[in-house]
C-alpha positions, 0 to 999 in steps of 0.5 A: 891506166893504159898508155896512150897509143903512139903517134909516130912521125918519120920526117924525111927528105924526098928520095930518101928511101922513106917510102920503103921504110914506110912500107916496112912499117905497114908490114908490121901490122901494129900501126895505121900508116899514112903516106904524106898526108900533109904533102898531098895537102901542100899540092892538092888541098883546098888550102894548098900552099904550092901552085905546082899542081894548080890544075888538080881539083881539091877534094871537098873538105881536104884541109890542113885542119880536117887532116889534123883532126883525122890523124889526132883522133885516130891516134887517140885510139890506136898506133899511127905512123905518118911519113911526111916532109916538114916543109909541107906542114911546118907553117901549121905545127904548134907546140901543142901539136908537136907534143902529141907525136913521137918524132924521128928523122930520115936523111940522105946525102943531099947529092942523091936527094937533089938528083932524085928530085930533079929527075921528076921535077927539074924545076924543084925548089930549095923548099922542096929539097926539104933540108932547111925545114927538116933541120929547123924542126930537128933542132926545135925538138932537140931544144925542147927535149934537151936531146936530139930525136932519133936520126937514121941515114938512108945509106945506113938503112940501105947497107944494113936494113936489119941493124938500122931498123932494129936501132931505130925501133929501140930508139923510138920505143917499139919492138923490132919485127924482122919479118916486116923487112920482107914483102912481095913485089906488087902495086902500091896504091897505098902510097899514091896521092889521089890524083897520081895513079901509079906514077913513076915516083915509086917504081922501085918500091913496086918491084922491091921485096924489101929495103934494097939498093936500087940501080938508078943512075943520074947525071952529075949535078955539076952539069946543072949549076942551079941544082949544084947550088941546092946541093951545096946549100943542103950539105951543111944541114945534112952534116949537122943532122948526120952527126946525131945519127943512131949508131950501129956498127955498120951504120957508123962505118957507113956514115963516116964513109958518107961524110968523107965522100962529101969532101971528094969529087961528085959521083955520077951514079947513085940509088933512088927509092 
């Protein structure tokens, strides 16, 4: 009896290098990849949750139920990889649905998450920062399985793309494909929502030839008390999940540096992708 194809999900925070990681998964060639299908629903679908993009007309039949049927049906015949944010879909996730997926998590220093998100959405909400729902699902899976699901950090991924990706692949049970870590720069229509076009969210990815540190700079969060409060609320959730991050030699060193930095003054510049 052949094994069921893998339905692999990467649950991330916004601005966490997650789309670059998704592009690496596309370069592998052994998964059909989906870019934020639930997040697109959250803002654009017929049964959307957010009113942020209320002026965008929903596609006919674009619903949570229809999207789940598409994903689960395809995953019964071939490998499927989905990158998305938990806040977009948590309200629909049953235990049965969760049992069909292999879960993994990507997190980033919440200072960078809030700075990067606020660059595009200055009015970003606590829910959209993403840590609370991500942390809740992480523990839901950990409690179910009796062990923590795989977690990687953006800092580790950016500092050691090969080592961190290899450790991730080992943790989720897929072969490591080193060639997938390099690609040609170009348009990335595959990671755009249907009303977005070639927006600014993925400028760094379009210019990249691999998982690499961008040079985007931000103003310090201390200049905007509301954003700084979002960071402070997210920090303990990040710290809790980061304690379970997959260890590679360099990743471990990077994680310790990241956690230590939380106790020092805020830095004013950082990468975004």
